[in-house]
C-alpha positions in Angstrom: 10.2 -3.9 1.8 11.9 -4.9 -1.5 12.0 -2.9 -4.7 11.3 -4.3 -8.1 14.8 -5.8 -8.4 14.4 -7.6 -5.1 16.8 -5.4 -3.2 15.8 -3.7 0.1 14.1 -0.4 -0.6 14.1 0.9 3.0 14.0 -0.5 6.5 11.9 0.6 9.5 12.2 -1.1 12.9 8.9 -2.6 14.1 9.0 -0.7 17.4 9.2 2.6 15.7 5.9 2.2 13.8 3.2 4.4 15.2 0.3 3.6 12.8 -0.6 1.7 9.7 -3.2 2.5 7.1 -4.3 0.3 4.2 -6.2 1.9 1.3 -7.5 0.5 -2.0 -8.3 3.0 -4.8 -10.2 2.3 -8.0 -10.5 4.4 -11.1 -12.0 3.8 -14.6 -9.7 2.5 -17.3 -10.0 5.4 -19.7 -6.8 4.6 -21.7 -7.8 1.0 -22.3 -11.3 2.1 -23.4 -9.9 4.5 -26.0 -7.3 2.1 -27.3 -8.9 -1.3 -27.1 -12.6 -1.3 -26.4 -15.3 0.9 -24.7 -16.2 -2.1 -22.5 -13.1 -1.2 -20.4 -15.2 1.7 -19.0 -17.2 -0.8 -17.1 -14.2 -2.0 -15.1 -11.9 -0.2 -12.7 -8.1 -0.5 -12.1 -7.3 -1.1 -8.5 -4.2 0.0 -6.6 -3.3 -0.9 -3.1 -1.3 1.3 -0.7 0.0 0.9 2.8 0.9 4.1 4.7 3.3 3.7 7.6 3.8 6.4 10.2 6.9 6.0 12.2 9.7 7.8 14.1 13.3 7.8 12.7 16.5 7.4 14.8 16.4 11.1 15.7 12.8 10.9 16.9 11.3 12.8 14.0 7.9 11.7 12.7 8.0 10.2 9.2 5.5 8.7 6.8 6.1 6.4 3.9 3.5 5.2 1.4 4.1 1.8 -0.2 2.3 0.7 -3.3 1.5 -3.0 -2.9 1.2 -5.7 -5.5 -2.5 -6.7 -6.0 -1.7 -10.4 -5.5 0.1 -10.0 -2.2 -1.6 -6.9 -0.7 -3.8 -8.8 1.8 -0.9 -10.9 3.0 1.3 -7.8 3.4 -1.4 -6.2 5.6 -1.7 -9.3 7.7 2.1 -9.5 8.1 2.4 -5.8 9.0 -0.2 -6.3 11.8 1.5 -9.4 13.1 5.1 -8.1 13.0 4.3 -4.6 14.5 1.6 -5.6 16.9 -0.5 -2.7 15.6 -3.9 -2.8 14.0 -4.0 -1.7 10.4 -6.7 0.9 9.8 -8.5 0.2 6.5 -10.1 3.0 4.5 -13.3 2.1 2.7 -13.1 2.1 -1.1 -15.2 4.7 -2.8 
């Protein structure tokens, strides 16, 4: 995974991954509605997250939550499945 500057943010070996969870959240755009137009209340902002449960070098269980870019979220999930060999559990949007 790369940070906003393109440098590696962290590294997890594929064989240490225990589970993957993809979640998409949506919430009303209150700030935009107040500042720009009340019509923004009719839309939601969506954020995409991938939670990775893994074990570190010492064998301790760890979890990292990565916020994904909306344009590449689906391809990141597909790539995570392909590279780890694990099925990505997807949580329904509410």
